[in-house]
C-alpha positions as CSV (number, residue, x, y, z in Angstrom):
1,M,-0.5,23.6,-13.0
2,R,3.3,23.1,-13.9
3,R,4.2,19.4,-14.5
4,F,7.4,17.8,-14.0
5,R,8.8,14.7,-15.8
6,L,10.7,11.4,-14.7
7,A,14.4,12.3,-15.2
8,G,15.1,11.4,-18.9
9,G,11.6,10.5,-19.5
10,P,10.4,7.0,-20.9
11,I,12.2,6.3,-24.1
12,P,9.6,4.9,-26.9
13,G,10.0,0.8,-27.4
14,T,11.3,0.3,-23.7
15,I,9.4,-0.4,-20.7
16,G,9.2,3.3,-19.6
17,A,6.6,3.5,-22.7
18,F,4.3,1.3,-20.6
19,L,3.5,4.2,-18.4
20,D,0.5,5.9,-19.6
21,G,0.3,9.4,-20.6
22,S,1.5,11.3,-17.4
23,S,4.6,9.5,-17.3
24,L,4.7,9.6,-13.8
25,M,4.2,13.5,-13.5
26,S,2.8,15.6,-10.8
27,S,3.2,19.0,-9.2
28,T,4.6,19.1,-5.6
29,S,1.2,20.1,-4.1
30,Q,-1.6,18.3,-5.7
31,P,-1.4,14.3,-6.7
32,E,-1.1,13.4,-10.4
33,P,-3.0,10.3,-11.5
34,G,-1.4,8.0,-13.9
35,S,-1.1,4.4,-14.4
36,V,1.1,1.5,-15.7
37,R,0.5,-1.6,-17.7
38,Y,1.5,-5.2,-16.4
39,L,1.3,-8.5,-17.9
40,L,-0.2,-11.2,-15.8
41,A,-1.7,-14.5,-16.7
42,G,-1.2,-13.9,-20.4
43,A,-3.0,-10.6,-20.6
44,F,-2.1,-6.9,-20.0
45,H,-3.6,-5.0,-17.0
46,R,-3.8,-1.5,-15.9
47,M,-2.5,-0.4,-12.4
48,A,-3.4,3.1,-11.4
49,Y,-1.4,5.4,-9.1
50,V,-1.3,9.0,-7.9
51,S,2.1,10.6,-7.5
52,W,3.4,13.8,-5.8
53,G,6.1,16.0,-5.9
54,D,9.2,16.3,-8.4
55,P,9.9,13.2,-10.6
56,A,13.7,14.4,-10.4
57,A,13.7,13.9,-6.8
58,P,14.5,10.4,-4.9
59,V,11.5,8.1,-5.3
60,V,9.5,6.9,-2.7
61,V,6.9,4.1,-3.5
62,C,3.8,3.8,-0.9
63,V,1.7,0.4,-1.3
64,H,-1.4,0.1,1.0
65,G,-3.1,-3.0,2.8
66,L,-5.8,-5.5,1.8
67,T,-8.9,-3.5,1.3
68,R,-7.4,-0.1,0.8
69,N,-6.0,2.2,-2.2
70,G,-3.2,4.5,-2.6
71,R,-4.9,7.6,-1.3
72,D,-4.3,6.0,2.0
73,F,-1.0,7.9,1.8
74,D,-2.3,11.6,1.0
75,V,-1.1,12.8,4.3
76,L,2.5,10.9,4.2
77,A,2.8,12.0,0.6
78,Q,2.3,15.5,1.1
79,A,4.6,15.5,4.5
80,L,7.6,13.9,1.8
81,A,6.7,15.7,-1.4
82,D,9.1,18.8,-0.8
83,R,12.3,16.1,-1.0
84,F,10.7,12.9,-2.7
85,H,8.6,11.8,-5.7
86,V,6.1,9.8,-4.1
87,I,4.1,7.3,-6.2
88,C,1.2,5.5,-4.6
89,P,-0.3,2.7,-6.5
90,D,-3.6,1.2,-6.3
91,L,-3.0,-2.7,-5.9
92,P,-4.9,-4.9,-8.6
93,G,-8.7,-4.9,-8.1
94,R,-8.5,-1.8,-5.7
95,G,-9.1,2.0,-6.6
96,G,-8.7,2.9,-10.0
97,S,-6.9,-0.5,-11.1
98,D,-8.3,-3.1,-13.3
99,W,-10.4,-5.7,-11.6
100,L,-8.7,-9.2,-12.7
101,P,-10.7,-11.8,-14.4
102,D,-9.6,-14.8,-12.2
103,P,-10.1,-14.3,-8.4
104,M,-7.2,-16.6,-7.8
105,L,-4.8,-13.9,-9.2
106,Y,-5.4,-11.7,-6.0
107,Q,-2.4,-13.2,-4.4
108,A,0.8,-11.4,-3.1
109,Q,2.9,-13.1,-5.6
110,H,0.7,-11.8,-8.5
111,Y,0.7,-8.5,-6.9
112,A,4.6,-8.3,-6.8
113,V,4.4,-9.1,-10.6
114,A,2.5,-5.8,-11.2
115,L,4.6,-3.9,-8.8
116,G,7.9,-5.1,-10.3
117,H,6.5,-3.6,-13.6
118,L,6.0,-0.5,-12.1
119,L,9.9,-0.6,-10.7
120,A,11.2,-1.5,-13.9
121,A,9.5,1.5,-15.5
122,I,10.6,3.8,-12.7
123,G,14.1,2.7,-13.8
124,R,16.0,3.6,-10.5
125,D,16.3,2.8,-6.8
126,V,13.4,3.5,-4.7
127,A,12.7,3.5,-1.1
128,W,9.3,1.6,-0.1
129,V,6.4,2.1,2.4
130,G,4.4,-0.8,2.8
131,T,1.3,-1.2,5.0
132,S,0.2,-4.6,5.8
133,L,0.0,-6.4,2.3
134,G,2.0,-3.4,0.8
135,G,4.7,-4.5,3.2
136,I,4.3,-8.2,2.5
137,C,4.9,-7.1,-1.3
138,G,7.9,-4.8,-0.4
139,I,9.6,-7.9,1.6
140,L,9.1,-10.4,-1.3
141,L,10.5,-7.4,-3.8
142,A,13.4,-6.4,-1.7
143,S,14.4,-10.0,-1.1
144,A,14.9,-10.7,-4.7
145,G,18.3,-10.2,-6.5
146,N,19.3,-6.9,-7.8
147,A,16.6,-5.6,-5.8
148,P,16.2,-1.4,-6.7
149,I,14.6,-1.1,-3.0
150,S,17.0,1.1,-1.2
151,R,15.4,1.6,2.2
152,L,12.1,-0.3,3.3
153,V,9.3,1.2,5.9
154,L,7.0,-1.9,6.9
155,N,3.9,-0.8,8.7
156,D,2.6,-3.4,10.9
157,I,4.1,-6.2,9.1
158,G,7.0,-8.3,9.9
159,S,8.9,-11.6,9.3
160,F,6.1,-13.5,11.0
161,I,2.2,-13.4,10.5
162,P,0.0,-15.3,13.0
163,S,-2.9,-17.4,12.2
164,A,-5.4,-15.7,14.5
165,A,-4.7,-12.4,12.9
166,L,-5.5,-13.7,9.3
167,A,-8.6,-15.7,10.5
168,R,-10.0,-12.1,12.0
169,I,-9.2,-10.5,8.7
170,R,-10.7,-13.4,6.9
171,D,-14.1,-13.0,9.1
172,Y,-14.4,-9.6,8.7
173,L,-13.9,-10.0,5.0
174,A,-16.2,-12.7,4.6
175,S,-19.1,-11.3,7.2
176,D,-22.5,-11.3,6.1
177,T,-22.9,-8.2,8.1
178,A,-20.7,-6.1,6.0
179,P,-22.8,-4.0,3.7
180,A,-22.5,-4.4,-0.2
181,R,-24.2,-1.0,-0.6
182,F,-24.0,2.1,1.2
183,A,-26.9,4.6,0.9
184,D,-24.6,7.7,1.3
185,L,-21.1,8.7,2.3
186,S,-21.9,8.9,5.7
187,A,-23.3,5.3,6.1
188,L,-19.7,4.4,4.1
189,E,-17.8,6.4,6.8
190,R,-19.5,5.1,9.8
191,H,-18.6,1.6,8.5
192,L,-14.7,2.7,8.0
193,R,-14.7,4.0,11.5
194,E,-16.0,0.5,13.1
195,I,-14.0,-1.9,10.9
196,H,-10.8,0.5,10.9
197,A,-10.9,1.8,14.5
198,P,-7.4,0.2,15.0
199,F,-6.0,2.9,12.5
200,G,-5.7,4.9,15.6
201,A,-7.0,8.4,16.4
202,L,-7.9,10.1,13.3
203,T,-9.8,13.4,12.9
204,D,-13.2,13.6,11.7
205,A,-11.7,15.2,8.2
206,Q,-9.3,12.4,8.0
207,W,-12.1,10.0,8.2
208,A,-14.4,12.0,5.7
209,A,-11.5,11.9,3.1
210,L,-10.9,8.2,3.8
211,A,-14.5,7.7,3.1
212,R,-14.3,9.9,-0.2
213,S,-11.2,7.6,-1.5
214,S,-12.9,4.5,-0.3
215,A,-16.1,4.9,-2.3
216,R,-16.9,3.6,-5.7
217,A,-20.3,5.1,-7.0
218,L,-23.3,3.0,-7.9
219,P,-25.4,3.2,-10.8
220,D,-28.5,3.7,-8.2
221,G,-26.7,6.6,-6.5
222,G,-25.5,4.6,-3.5
223,F,-21.7,3.6,-3.0
224,A,-19.8,0.2,-2.5
225,M,-16.3,-0.2,-1.3
226,H,-13.7,0.6,-3.9
227,Y,-12.3,-2.6,-4.5
228,D,-13.5,-6.1,-6.5
229,P,-15.1,-8.1,-3.9
230,A,-13.5,-11.3,-5.1
231,I,-10.4,-10.2,-3.5
232,A,-11.7,-12.0,-0.5
233,T,-12.1,-15.3,-2.7
234,V,-8.2,-16.6,-2.0
235,I,-8.5,-15.7,2.2
236,R,-12.1,-17.5,2.2
237,A,-10.9,-20.5,0.4
238,Q,-7.8,-21.1,2.8
239,P,-7.6,-22.0,6.3
240,P,-5.6,-19.4,8.2
241,V,-2.1,-20.6,9.0
242,D,1.1,-19.2,10.4
243,V,2.9,-17.3,7.8
244,D,6.9,-17.1,8.3
245,M,8.5,-15.1,5.9
246,T,11.9,-15.1,7.6
247,P,13.7,-16.7,4.6
248,F,12.7,-13.7,2.5
249,Y,13.3,-11.3,5.2
250,N,16.7,-12.3,5.9
251,R,17.5,-11.9,2.4
252,I,16.9,-8.1,2.6
253,R,19.7,-5.9,2.5
254,A,18.3,-2.4,2.3
255,P,17.7,-0.7,6.0
256,I,14.3,-1.4,7.5
257,L,12.2,1.0,9.6
258,A,9.5,-1.4,11.3
259,I,6.2,0.3,12.6
260,R,3.9,-1.5,14.8
261,G,0.6,-0.3,16.3
262,A,1.0,-0.9,19.8
263,D,-2.2,-3.0,20.2
264,S,-1.7,-5.0,16.9
265,D,-2.4,-8.7,16.6
266,L,-0.5,-9.1,13.2
267,L,2.9,-7.7,14.2
268,L,3.5,-9.4,17.4
269,P,5.8,-7.6,20.2
270,E,8.2,-10.5,20.0
271,T,8.4,-10.4,16.1
272,L,9.3,-6.8,16.5
273,A,11.8,-7.6,19.2
274,L,13.3,-10.3,16.5
275,M,13.6,-7.8,13.8
276,R,15.3,-5.0,16.1
277,S,17.8,-7.6,17.1
278,A,18.4,-8.0,13.6
279,G,19.0,-4.5,12.7
280,A,15.8,-3.0,12.0
281,E,15.1,0.5,13.2
282,T,11.7,0.2,15.4
283,L,8.6,2.6,16.3
284,E,5.6,1.7,18.1
285,V,2.4,3.8,17.8
286,P,0.4,4.0,20.8
287,G,-3.5,3.8,20.7
288,A,-3.2,2.0,17.2
289,G,-3.7,-1.6,16.4
290,H,-3.3,-3.0,12.7
291,A,-2.4,-0.8,11.2
292,P,-1.3,2.7,12.0
293,A,-2.8,5.1,9.5
294,L,0.6,7.2,9.1
295,M,-1.3,10.4,9.2
296,D,0.1,12.1,12.5
297,P,3.4,14.0,12.8
298,F,4.7,11.4,15.3
299,Q,4.4,8.8,12.4
300,T,5.0,11.0,9.3
301,D,8.1,12.7,10.9
302,A,9.7,9.3,11.9
303,I,9.3,8.1,8.3
304,R,10.7,11.2,6.6
305,R,13.8,11.2,9.0
306,F,14.4,7.6,8.3
307,L,14.0,8.0,4.4
308,L,16.4,10.7,4.6
309,G,18.8,8.7,6.2
């Protein structure tokens, strides 16, 4: 398999050298695994990613939701890889990334630190696609001074997050009925189909792919979800309240595409309307709630058009 290299490559002794061996290399048709190290709370940790496409191409960073991982973007990445270098990290505590020693570190401001290391290692402007929590991180980073985010896609997240939606998320994470162990991938897939039904109309093959990428093999032959259960600690400890991100959102200068699942309880219609009136392009996805899976051509084509500008 032919490999490509990030333009210029990491220079020894610079932040680019924090990238593990693959140096953000990939082929155009298959994902290449890699990782970046980041400093948080007095220790270095490893954040995994997969990348698609030619590293000499414009970069798109895709960041997933609360309990998900970077493989959620496989379909979108393949739709973009002929024109972009697509990098899909696993947030701390998810997928192939290190679990953190203190559960209280599983908060958006700390994820932004890890992702800031990734942006520094990339070393040039990127477009950002963020689903839910990944969009919150995108808002935080894009609102910072000299932010290297040139375009921002917010998937079912916006400038205001209602407490009722956060309570729903807390309740399903804290539910005693959520299995800690699944006997096989079919059982895990059935669980995903139930809790992530708002993703929209996925094919059987897409659900099966999500199950494979969502599974962590256990020593006894069973499977668990591929995240640290402690990511729920902060959410369980805090009563849900409305979250107004308008001060951050208003500082963003990059063009924005806001995507809303038509049945979403997290990105409300009135919030989307306010974002539209402030200049964002908007797209509503029928038959989806929180959050659209970004797997069908209606969604992937819209993102591609926006990113190509």
